Residue, then its C-alpha position, 0 to 999 in steps of 0.5 A: m514655161v518650158n522647164k529644163i531639167k538635167n537627166n543623169k546623162e546630161l549631168i555626166l556629160e557636164l562633169l566630163y566637160r568641166a574636167s577640162g580634158d582631165t580624167i574623172s573617175g567613176v567613183k567621183i561621177s557616182e558621188a556627184t550624181g548620186i547614182s551607183r557606179v554600175a549606173v555610171w557605167k551604163h550611162i557612159a556606155a549609152l552616151k558612147q553608143s549615141g556618139f559622144a566622144i568619151d574615152s574609158r581609161p583605167n582611172g576613169y573617163v575623159l571627153s575627147d572632143p569637148k568643142n563639139l558638145l552643144l549642151p547649154f552648159c557648154f555655152e557662155p552665160s550671154v547665150r546659155d539661157q537661149i539653148h534648148y538641146f535634144h539629142e534626137v528629134e524629128t525636126t528642130m522646126d517642129t520641136a521649136k513650134i511646141l516650145a514656142k506654144e509652151g512659153a519659150p521666150h523670144l530668141s530661144c534656140v532649139v539645137a539637135e545632134n540628129q534630125t530624122k525628118g529634116r526638111g527644106r523648102l517645098n517639102r524637100e528632104w534635108v539631110s541631117a548627118k552627124g557633125g552638122l549644125w542643126f538648129t531653129l530660132i524661136l522669134k516673137p516679134l511684135e509685127p504683123p505677118p507681111l513685115v517678118y520677112i526681114y528676120n530671114f534676111a537678117a539671119s542669113l546676112s548674120l550667119s554669112r558674115i560671122l562665117n567669113q570672119l571665123f574661117d576667112v572664107d568667101i561665102s555669099v548668100k543665095w535668094p532667098n536665104d541659102l549660103l553658098l561657098g563658091k557654087e556649093k551649098l553650105a547652109g540652108m534656111l527655112s521659116e514658118m510662122e503662126t499668127r494670132g489675129d492680125m499679128v505674128q504669135f511666133l516665127v521659127i527659122g530653121i537653119g542647117i549648116n554643113v560643118n564637120n559632116d560630109p554631105s557630098n555623097k548625099e547632096f548634089k552640090a553641097v560642101s561642108l566647112k570640114n571639106i574646105l578647111k581640111k580640119k574639124v571646127s567648133r560648132k559651139q563657136i559658130l553658134t555662139a557667134f551667130l546668136l550674138e550677131f543675130k541678136n545685135r542686128i535685130q535689136a533696132i531692126n532696120c529693114p532698108e539697111i539689112i536689104v542693102q547690106w544682104k544685096k552686097q553679100t549675095s551672088t544671086i543678083g546678076s546670076r541666071v536663075r531658075v525659081e521653083t514654086f509648088d506649082s510653076f517655075h520661072e527662069g531668067t536673070a536675077v536683076d534685083v531684090d526689092e525692099t520687100g525681099a522679093l526677087i526680081i528676074e528678067d526673062d529673055l524678052q526683057n519682061r520683068k517678074k517679081i517673085i515673092y517665094g520659091d526655091c532658087f537655083h543658079t543655072 
């Protein structure tokens, strides 16, 4: 099974977090962790260098931005055991695959501050700037491969709804599972699976949300919640609400109902679109999403085509 052992840096962060904004002395940290005060100072310096907001004061240290910590101890017991935190990985998708093979259970969540090789659909680069929320779900549904598409729709539907509820914004879903705020991209999703025989061994769904980062300079037509709301928001609040909503939605998964609800949330149907695949592209008006999650587009000659997979752009 996956083993979560706290290192000294995580222990120090937990002590600062549980101090609830109060200053905690180097002596107390030394006593609690069993390391020297010099070692405490070195760990604090390294944590600051990594981007953690820790203020040094004459009588000790204080965590100045606790709402943006994503380590397991920051979460409520209802989701805490799901969280696997990493400061930096190549991609949370690849890390999640490793953990899934090592025994991480259904609904585990791999979250990272930084991704050095984040990727999107069709192997495009995904810019993972500091302040965003980058995570991957590990799912182990007892389903054959053709039926797991519904988990992607459940994830995008759940995320769009909780963001609208938390921040009173108007977020829509773009086929297959991006989230738009107006016409700008707020979040993206990517799923990959491994099979064993004729059943799914595991499914991983990678999710990237522009939260407190500024993607506008690096990504075309991208926006963050901070851009729109003009303030920083809690990544922990978003992740907690999403995990609870998604878990509830898939407990007794109803494929037709999820597609119906997803279609109410989408801005793709009725839009002029261009869908790119690895070796071709299709243009037309999106007229429907069928019960299998496929996009139906109609070209200028009123010919209809069913598209199972691709990267969709509203034109």
